[in-house]
RODRENTI-698821 format. One record per residue: residue in three letters; x, y, z of N, C-alpha, C, O in turn. Coordinates in steps of 0.001 Angstrom, whole numbers, plus 500000, padded with zeros to 6 digits. Layout:
<recs>
ALAXYZXYZXYZXYZ...
</recs>
This chain:
<recs>
MET228262796742192545228086796589190481227534794744189972226719794377189125ALA228438793923190965228103792408190631226719791873191766225989790937191439ASP226560792514192891225286792440193503223823792962192477222719792422192394ALA224357794213191787223185794223190590222441793809189760221397793383189267PHE223901794265189846223756792433188186222889790685188538221917789998188223ILE223938790713189277222732789365189885221325789763190020220668789092189224GLU220288790888190955219653790656191279218464791343189757217265791129189580ASN220014792653188437218828792787187191217871791213186728216654791168186551TYR219358789430186559218789789296186001218428787918186616218464786812186077ALA218007788321188107217177786914189075216412786024188317216194784832188538SER215954786869187220214073785788186364214868784908185690214556783725185561GLU216048785468185171217086784864184206217314783645184566216631782677184231ALA218498783623185420218601782350185814219987782816186998220403783973186952ASN220623781780188033220741781352189432222514781596189011223366780918188438ILE222458783265189806223563783766189524224487784239190399224353785289191028VAL226306782810190528226841783298191557228139784175190807228497783898189662ILE228722785161191541229865786100190498230941786037192186230605786754193128ASN232017785216192276233262785397192804234387786296192662235092786260191653ILE234612787167193694235175788287193237236824788268193668237148788513194830GLY238201787838192234239063787827193739239688789074192642239571789491191490ALA240559789352194155240996790526194370243232790830193470244326790660194009GLN242925791210192301243862791401191377244727793073191130243905793963191353SER245434793366190933246293794431190034246269794213188850246712793204188301GLU245393795769187987245280795404186666246171795169186178246144794355185255SER247912796057186758248720795756186182249607794974186187250762795401186186GLN249297793302186194249697792107186812249061791562186007249762790795185348THR247958791574185695246582790859185108247072789619184492247194788461184892LYS247367790371183141248481789254182004249405788101182848249404786891182620ASP250272788887183989250922787740184211250261786679184802250777785571184651THR248945786786185625248370785919186107247764785378185310248193784257185033VAL246634785807184629245955784779183102246479784056182454245830783149181932LEU248048784200182210248958783571180518248920782650181392247953781919181179VAL249779782206182661249709781318183078249090779795183160249609778684183275ASP247384780392183020246348778643182896245374779814182160245059780827182784ILE244943779584180820243731780917180282242863779669181236242391779734182371ALA242876779193180810241375777885181293241198778617182482240461779603182522ALA241897778150183563241939777769185115241463779695185275240853779947186314ALA241704780806184411242110782036185365240414782671185232239602781824184861ALA239712784456185583238423784393186038238129784726184606238881785206183757ASP236706784321184510235656784689183354235812785862182973236247786122181852VAL235513786679183766236548788421183618237080789431184670237109789531185897TYR237502790153183538239082790129184668239319792351184194238781792708183146TYR239751792981184673239651793743184331241616794089184362242193793571185317PHE242198794627183707243524794954182825243453796365182362242558797194182203ALA245391796293182130245210798423181591245638797711179817245994796618179375ASP245354799014179281245202798413178123246977798160177133247185797911175946ASP247926798368178291249496797762177509249393796589177148250175796138176311GLN248336795779177735248652793820178075247848793253176409247988792158175863THR246656794979175732245797794489174776246059793150174053245390792144173817ARG247785793720173709247950793164172085248415791257173153247606790335173044GLU249462791103173848250016789907173767248438788877174732248453787672174983LEU247504789682175000246646788817175916245384788485174948244516787647175193VAL245467789377173712244678788800171990245324787860172039244755786772172136ALA246929787942171985248360786743171122247613785300171411247116784437170688ALA247777785465172765247781784553173489245796783513173367245333782532173949GLY245246784492172287243731783987172912243544783804174333243659782673174806ALA243258784833175090242838784728176072241773785423176282240931785169177143LEU241743786697175204240340787291175085238995787352174109239172787263172894GLN238268787435174396237013786950173641236332788331173229235759788983174101PRO236387788803171866236357789652171138234500789948171404233586789124171442VAL234478791289171534233249792226172006232177791839171081232420791797169875GLN230964791540171557230015790697170692229185792121169922229298792208168699ASN228653792826170407228229794191170451228971795121169933228350796184169940ALA230563795270169249231288795871169555230701797520169420230571798401170270ASP230325797470167456229590799281166913229019799936168777229672800888169204ALA228376799620169292227464799767170317228689800425171248228883801638171328VAL229486799398171944230682799658173011231844801014172610232473801830173283ALA231643800578170498232893802065170377231994803213170632232057804154171424ALA231091802841169681230459804335169982229872805336171425229559806521171304ALA229832804786172374229981805012173658231000805749173926230823806963174021ASN232126805264174086233329805607175082234471805928173994234572805464172858ALA235297806842174647236666807485173770236990806961173383236932805735173481GLN237660807778172541237651806987170486239349806343171093239862805308170667GLY240014807332172232241760806098172114241169804938173378241932804048173754ALA240300805015173739240556804404174532239720802649173851239855801425173873VAL239229803289173549238200801945171592239375802021170989239616800834170768ASP240344802687170540241833801952169410242842801085170945243777800297170804ALA242580801301171537243575800658172700242856799249172911243356798170173228ALA242121799437172761241114797712172888241135796967171571240806795782171508THR241484797594170630241347796564169394242722796350168656243758797000168517VAL242283795243168289243591794401167215243045793849165875241924793419165603ASP244177793989165102243405793861163424242042794069163431241320793155163034GLY241447795353163902239915795777163746239037795325164337237953795434163763THR239024794723165505238775793063166422238312794056167507239293794343168193LEU237192794698167937237049795267169328237662793685170985236820792801171148TYR238516793627171580238451792857172362238102793154173547237980792294174420ALA237905794344173730237669794495175455237035795932175552237222796764174663TYR236110796244176917235123796949177229235477797848178043235485797531179232PRO235931799427177610237091800015178272235828800350179391234612800538179419ALA237345800264180528236878800932181703236125802547182371235208803163182913MET237955802465181521238086803944182864239898804406182213240766803550182045GLY240102805908181946241016805830181573242253806834182623242918806370183549GLY242280808782181949242419808947183585244454809388183543245022810321184110ASN245072808266182631246475808674182915246767809346181658247031808838180568GLY246675810589181992247204811564180906247260812871181304247513812974182504TYR247075814192180565247813815486180937247316816371180766247078816402179558PHE246734817741181514246165818398180478246611819375181219247722819245181734LEU245807820626181449246033822457181466245956822654183174245107821870183598TYR246565823444184273246867823932185658246624824947184790247170824998183688TYR245537826098185350246023827436184860245270828552186464244284828252187137ASN245868829374186576245578830414188325244848831242186733245209831532185593SER243388831357187792242067832212186973242052833393187528241161834066187009ASN242821834166188628243058834963189037243722835606188241243863836812188441ILE244272835028187196245361836052186601245322835474184869245749836180183956ILE244761834147184659243970833970182973243301833848182997242828833210183938SER242458834372181893240607834151182212240677832246181738241810831764181707ALA239492831314181409239136831102180840239639831100179498240459830383178924GLU238931832099179132239110831803177387240918832252177171241596832014176172GLN241349832925178395242664832775178003243791831643177822244802831507177133ALA243102830906178788243522829357179180243305828248178146243648827070178255ALA242415829076176705241728828447176062242895827576174723242902826586173991THR243882828951175143245512828994173885245883828866174541245560828580175694TRP247585829205173534248556828863174283249053829869174264249961830172175038ASP248221831224172694248808832816172651247907833431173420247863834649173244GLY246919832841174490246267833517175225246352833081176368245420833441177087ILE247304832272176967248234832183178397249547832696178089249985833275179083LEU250216832719177287251557833419177093251463835116177335252088835666178241LYS250599835838176398249614837076176601249062837578178716249517838483179415ALA248287836815178963247898837054179685249311836814180982249280837653181883CYS250081836103181041251531835812181450252627837063181445252949837753182412ASN252918837119180611252888838335180265252545839770181097253063840600181844ALA251549839506180549251011840828181517250871841458183210250797842507183850ALA250896839989183352251032839832184884252832839857185338253232840311186410GLY253694839293184308254291839115184972255305838135185562256372838156186176VAL254270837114184973254644835362185575254465834735184328254211835313183271LYS254674832976184577255314832725183422254661831674183242254148831243184274ALA254362830717181748253826829616181836254917828343181416255991828314180814THR253904827152182169255241825500182133254977824945181449253767824897181225MET256050823983180480255292822519180068256872822685179756257711823516179408GLU256683821153180162258359820379180255258533819410178883258406818196178720MET258821820323178134258925821089176446260485819393176526260425818278176009THR261073819729176981262419818288177057261643816732177172262376815773176929ASN260486816499177458259985815738178390258809815048177025257739815639176880ALA259159813687176021258672813882175404257417813238175617256592813236174704TRP257153812653176785255599812059176841254757813388176876253581813137176613TYR254991814744177123254817815803176353254298816527175571253091816653175365SER255073817005175124255867817855173390255291816730172571255009817424171594TYR254838815321172169254207814282171893253169815113170994252862814961169811GLY252550816424172343251025816517172379251029817886170684250034817773169969PHE251744818622170385252011819055168948251867818408167739251370818855166706PHE252370817257167962252956816771166564251307816098166076250670816115165022ALA251037815478167586249954814724167282248606815299166863248064814868165845GLY247894816501167791247377817739167477246972818124165565246001818145164808ALA248218818329165548248817818544163916248400817591162741248447817887161547GLY247895816143163389247536814952162282249329814533161973249699814383160808TYR250071814417162849251564813481162526250956812505163428249971812752164124ALA251690811181163387251235810055164170252641809107164088253524808947163246CYS252366808601165363253695807516165949252922805920165638251861805346165397ALA253406805868165712251963803740165923253455802893166322254493803446165956LEU253564801574167059254179800758167872253865800121167236252636800189167208SER254697798481165726253895797222165473254194796549166500254909796770167478ASP253187795188165967252584794495167206254064793858168121253663793484169223ASP254972793729168039256385793005168553256141794082169393255730793824170525GLY256318795286169053256597796329169941258401797283169493258995798276169912LYS258668796074168300260376796516168118260231797633167117261214798370167201THR259618797922166460259384799667165468258216799889166282257400799321167008THR258695801494165579257724801952165631257703803815164719258508804741164815THR256198803664163779256276804317162573256181805645163349255763805919164474CYS256870806583162062256767808154163104256862808889161906257752808521161140ASP255916810173161438255586810680160615256305812198160443256339813077159582TRP256804811989161659257103813940161448257807814426160904257963815630161104ASN258646813704159875259173814699159762258827815153158215259473815895157476ALA257175814224157896257257814301156377256759815679156341257023816334157349GLU255835816512155043255491817453154670254444818673155905253425818512156576GLY255047819409155760254324820559156745255113820072158407255131820923159297GLY255672818777158642256129818834160291257392819921160477257857819741161603VAL258012820838159870258351821597160227257763822472160905258004822907162031ASN257002822707160195255704824382160506255510823936161910255624824899162668VAL255201822570162671255368822247163456256447822344165074256384822471166296LEU257465822156163804258596822257165245258517823604165309258519824125166425GLN258410824642163804258442826712164431257378827282165325257485828343165939ALA256072826266165344254883826588166192255731826021167595255628826857168493MET256394825030167932256734824779169444258187825776169782258498826244170877LEU258941825919168451259972827214168508259062828216169712259014828265170941ASP258404828947168561258048830178169118257182830115170270256872831277170534ILE256681829372171026256413828981171714257259829129172461257152830115173190ALA258353828328172615259273828170174144260112829717173655260765830030174651ALA260315830637172694261482831831172736260370832914173166260730834091173170ASN258805832550173596258408833872174505258490834181175906258398833236176688SER258603835016176229259528835621177500259067834569178573259860833838179166ALA257673834564178768256737834441179403256437832622179972256143832263181112TYR256653831675178640257225830490178704258688829906179489259596830707179710ILE258760829122179699259646828349180908259215826466180781258166825823180774ASN260595826159180701260569824953180865260942823995182241262099823619182428LEU259916823673183106260206823512183916259784821469184313259084820646183724THR260514821415185371259639819434185880259130819351186790259248820148187720ASP258088817899186772256926818190187421257238819846189204256892820954189614GLY258162818573189474258719819502191068258813820978190624257872821707190941GLU259549821350190126259810823008189393258605823987189377258513825205189529PHE257890823185189182256407823196188797255177823501190159254225824249190382VAL255830822534190738254760822898192177255627824271192975255380825390193425SER256692823403192811257418825227193608257809826631193018258413827529193603GLY257343826622191765256981827867191377255423828285191887255248829207192684ALA254288827464191309253140827286191196253215827912193054252662828951193412LYS253943827075193908254216828178195929254327829191195421253283829841195365GLU255374829726194914255973830727194906255422832382194530255833833511194800GLY253892831623193508253636832616192726254527833199191647254336834380191359THR255710832360190855255945832580189819255242831963188379255517832207187204ILE254258831094188962254150829969187929252706830668187490252355831464188361ALA251888830600186518250160831003186304249697829491185685248716828955186201ALA250449828768184512249403827347184461250770826409184344251890826433184854GLY250126825643183474251708824183183790250823823692183440249650823908183742ILE251473822596182411250209821340181842251631820231182560252838820187182799ASN250120819358182644250555818337184059248873817557184186247764817709183674GLY249722816416185497248951815017185567248261815284186642248675816374187039SER247151814765187581246246814756188504247156813876189601246650813536190670TRP248697813494189216249513813677190319250024814056191704250313813450192736ASN250007815806191120250430817146191132248857818472191692248861819626192119ALA247584817319191322246097818698192019246056818730192789245015819348193011ALA246574818436193843246422819299195761247568819835195624247394820556196606SER248854820199195188249926820777195341249376822144194909249301823197195543ILE248839821692193059248676822965192651247478824114192963247591825339192908ALA245997823105193396245201824087193908245713824756195456245231825863195697GLU246563824222196420247089824574197941247531825900197148247105826996197512ALA248721825714195647249489826769195575248381828117194995248514829123195693PHE247378828261193894247017829065193058245137829113194364244184829505193691GLY244857828879195436244036828990196447243240829095195366243621828587194311ASP241836829859195445240354829881194745240779830777193443239905831387192827GLY241822830822193140242621830811191320242618829468190646242570829551189419TYR242661828111191194242565826884190237241420826393190203240396826312190882ALA241967825996188970241229826006187261242244824529186968243290824141187488THR241320823942185837242110823137185157241120823098183586240005823607183695ALA241441822609182387241275822704181559241431821553180430242065820670181009LYS241191821159179222242086820674178372243186820961177925243983821647178565LEU243387820568176946245040821217176780244434822311176163243230822418175934PRO245787823564175760245430824543175249245586824361173335246380823456173079THR245167824837172427244925825116171430246813825872170651247442826495171506PHE247380825797169510248564826227169188248625826883168171248007826472167189THR249278827926168103249106828362166275249671827850165410250897827792165314LEU248756827330164529250473826296163382249508827376161522248362827459161079ASN250457827751161236250431828388159383249146829213160171248079829033159585GLY249034830213161569247611831140160970246898830066161921246456830517162978GLU246818829389161797245452829155162761245115827675164196245721826615164356GLN244382828039164677243823826859166052244550826010165810244665825937164587VAL245479824868166603245208823356166426245614823026167761246508823525168445GLN244581821843168089244312821634169821245273820899169725245666820426168658MET245980820627171257246801819544171002246470818518171276245517818583172053GLY246841817234170978246810815745171155247493815674172342247821816691172953SER247892813848172969248147814229173936248186812399174197247472811602173588PHE249441811969175490249273810642175682247852810540176448247380811660176641ASP247152809616176871246578808779177924246360806822177975246544805875177210GLY245904807039179281246108804937179426244986805027180362244581805891181140TYR244526803558179947243321803094179855243194801624180715244166800969181094LYS241601801222180957242109799878181649240712799647181160239912800475180724PHE240586798407181313239739797614180303239004796256181478239472796071182601VAL238140795664181066237294794394181039236913793565180009235978793548179209GLY238030792772180270237705791575179070237819790415179416238682789840180078VAL236427789910178690236155788121178767236949787039178606237553787311177568ASN237228786267178876237889784814178735237681784405177931236564783918178112ALA238037784164176832237866783049175610237422782324176054236200782432175947MET237934780940176946238249779827177733236537779762178798235773778844179096SER236558781035179038235140780808179789234225779793179562233765779470178466GLU233955779251180758232487778133180365231085778957180486230126778242180778ASN230844780165180333230309781122180656230377782115179591230500783211180137VAL230364782185178874230640783152177547229191784068177830228953784860178742GLY228970783955177533227414784663176996227048785123178190226079785876178098TRP227564784919179615227034785494180923228525786701180864228668787919180754ALA229060785977180952230527786842181145230435787964180416230753789033180937MET229859787895178726230039789239178329229303790001178775229584791196178687ARG227554789394179704226513790093179756227047791242181280226886792462181287LEU227604790516182296228306790922182914229398792008182502229353793137182990ALA230516791583181463231783792453181260230763793944180524231541794851180229GLU229782794180180317228520795286179578228203795484180962229158795488181738TRP227556795577181221227475796086182844228379796489183609228190797554184195LEU229294795945183766230698796443185221230942797852184528231406798738185246THR230609798200182891231314799401181830230610800123181741231014801256181481ASN228483799785181977227983800890181517228605802012181922229732802352182285GLU227142802669181688227732804804181359227484804367183127228592804310183661ASP226532804106183965226146804466185125226662803391185527226463803716186697ASN227239802214185643228405801883186610229545802455186065230459801767186519GLN229871803043185578231628804656184699231551805509186163232489805695186938VAL229838806071186337230530807033187455230070806620188461230483807310189393TYR229088805449188951229333804827190197230426804497189956230861805602190282LEU231783803683189520232845803320190193233583804745190398234090805011191488TYR233628805673189288234400807288189137234139807421191682234928807396192626GLU232511807549191520232013808359193007232666807103193442233877807318193393ALA232397805663193923232859804790195002234380805183195382234684805460196543THR235382805188194245236614804943194084237384806874194397238509807300194663ASN236053807503194172237087809061195299237503809636193562238218810583193890GLY237508809655192474237965809950191653238806809238191023239012809595189863ALA239506808121191490240753807876190777239810806950189154240465806801188122ALA238609806549189211238534805030188412237487806642187384236301806942187516VAL238670807383186366238182808026185546237109807555184212237845807125183325PRO235972807503183867235180807292182860235771807109181526236087808084180845ALA235961805696181059236029806081179508234505806211178497234361806701177377ASN233755805720179189232347806276178906232528807957178295233451808675178678THR231494808403177308231758809171177069230583810742177354230614811955177146ASN229594809640177983228087810435178837228614810517180052228424811551180692ALA229720808974180861229716809192182372230462810059182277230563810534183408ALA231438810900181213232733811426181780232423813061181796233156813948182234ALA230723813223181000229939814506180523229085814596182180228515815667182389SER229015813676183141227982813458183934228553814784185149229648815240185477GLU227112815033185531226979816585186623228509816066187597229450816860187606ALA228666814455188524229746813812189243230468814421188644230421815642188489VAL231140813785188272232765813807186946232811815314187076233587815711187945GLN232207816162186458232109817412185867232330817968187313232804819086187109ALA232260817826188354232635818622189515233769819124190039234198820135190595ASN234318817366189420235905817067189858236728818369188753236562818223187542PRO237385819305189134237445819781188122239371819202187669240079820141187304VAL240076817766187714240727817550187503240445816222186562240981815982185480VAL239180815189187457238371814900186208237714815264185469237739814476184524ALA237044816089185284236702817316184053238056817409182701237930816702181702ALA239126818232182840239819818209182127240499816785181830241210816903180832LEU240517816023182131241018814390181591240112813931180269240258813392179172ALA238950814583181222238193814277180409237402814382179258236877813506178570ALA237410816250179115237570816661178331238737816664176911238540816988175740GLN239955816169177591240965816272177330241199814825176512242303814609176011SER240048813782176391240510812521176177240512812036175086241151811076174656GLN239319813123174289238694813206172449239817813449172339240068812273172603TYR241270814084172123242539814194172130243123813121172401244273813503172618ALA243111812364172495244373811652173008244151810426172460243108809984171979THR245487809786172602245401808269172170247034807544173210248009808105173709ALA246670806368173143247330805457173931248543805197173303248994804871172205GLN249024805576174869250951805646174570251280804317174016252108804239173109SER250506802919174646250682801874174341250369801309173079250720800141172910LEU249813801863172209249806802291171239250504802661170103250508802182168969SER250987803425170507251774804797169702253570804805170046254292805371169225VAL254049804307170991255637804822170789256231803680171513255996803430172695GLY257286802764170474257910802155171628259103802005171773259397801904170582GLY260012801912172282261410801698173434262355803084172556262838804098173061ASN262361802769171538263545803989171162263183805004170379263571805269169241TYR262013805847171416260977806950171343261348807881172453260825808995172432TRP261836807705173023262019808723173956263415809317173982263627810235174775THR264119809002173409265190809089173499265737810716172382266299811752172737PRO265450810450171575265786811160170231264231812363170513264276813592170476ALA263250811674170725262411812878170940262296813749171932261372814556172033ASN263320813615172785263415815173174209264237814670173810264082813537174266ALA265808814642172759266751815663172373265782816637171426265939817839171640LEU265070816378170686263792817279169662264188818555170946264906819549170840GLY263324817996172241262683819234172791264009820372173532264001821601173593THR265034819404174008265693820439174521266872821190173271267602822128173591ILE266873820653172029266762821499170641265965822887170925266471824004170810VAL264466822582171364263443823693171046263295824339172440262891825501172407VAL263588823721173883263490824733174935265512825715174364265802826904174235ASN265971825015174276267125826040173928266789827105172445267913827217171955GLY266410827414172095266287828155170577266827827820169502267195828723168749ASN267081826074169026267946825893168405269661826804167937270010827551167023PRO270324826206169138271447826997169349272288827033168422272909828093168342ASP272673825794167263272902825078166457272448825874164847273081826221163850GLY271278825905165193270798827164163824270593826234162855270126826556161763LEU271057824490163284269922823631162306269230823823161451268572824846161643GLU268934823138160168267858823232158982266869822570160433267149821863161401LEU265690823210159955264939822909160758264120820827160426263753820095161346GLN264079820403158700263792819427158705264926818272158812264652817091159030ALA266070818712158653267377818188158953267237817256160808267582816113161111ILE266572818406161715266602817963162867265059816884162863265189815788163409LEU263830817191162323263461816691162236263969815066161901263763814095162629ASP264470815074160986264873813782159923265667812818161383265297811738161844GLU267018813828161890266974812587162664266010811982163718265702810816163964CYS265625813208164275264876812819165541263763811580164776263148811001165672VAL263520811252163883262468809951163416263351809443163182263466808615164085ALA264260809328162441265608807814162425265066807566163372264038806892163310GLY265587808046164655266112807371166350264932806713166423264940805533166773ILE263512807482166049262539806496166835262120805292165850261572804251166213THR262382805539164902261391804254164337262937803211163882262839802336163022ALA264370803513164659265042802867164665264811801034165222264206800992166293LEU265188799644164671264976798960165523264372798374167029263685797568166402VAL264070798110168274264853798356169248265118796840168851264514796028168150GLU266610796808169812267436795080169592266571794652170519266582793474170877
</recs>
């Protein structure tokens, strides 16, 4: 990609690009040691955006409107601080989607929880989603329009799950969990059940793709998350996602060319190229790239890409106090609210825990 950039602009400048190896997960630690000495252009994970901006290490994106229009909204949101876009979305894919056995569940049935559970009941098998894991169960409230948001300092999370109508979302979750075709399983238990033939559908991530493909055989299929019934209407589930960006060093001596390179590295063609060069590991954030023939040919990537438009960045959504109360909420749901608690009281207690100050 760098060579092609140099060739493309050969008539305008004599460009030399020095490339260094750096894990995106550790970029912030390297850059903030000495911003002026750091790379002009660098890849980084989305949970580092705010710290890099606060330290003055990122130059705002110059053609922000065009970049925002070309990429998944979740990625754009994660690259934006106080209304300013500070990085070019490069990759997504750290999310979850639906696996299903198409020999048991049709594509039409896989689009809704109602359809999935009906097909599984008819076949004497089950569908799973780990509702006791708040990473997954977040999708019900997010899909219904309720939100969690992490403060800039990471110490507080706002959450409106207990606002008007939240009890209806909780009831929808209880209804799914009470269905005889539903079962709450961990990642490992899902894989085991699929191999044993007792599980025909499950919500999970890309890390189990090979195992589920082997288990489902010629019935192996994937899709975005299903819709669920809320007040008699079908509502699309939301989800968490994680992203990787390309940023431009605000202290670069070549900001103009660095911006051109960052945009080049993350344009539609190069997101497809990078996806192919990494054997599908670099899931495109660009919406056109995600819809390309090359990407859609991979069932896992296609499902992640389809779900990405309904996903939000975990790094912007929840803090450290989210997990315990939200997991507890899922446990109550899976067990069918055994103490007969008022649904509003359950949500009030959950939200109080989520929004508590992180000490």
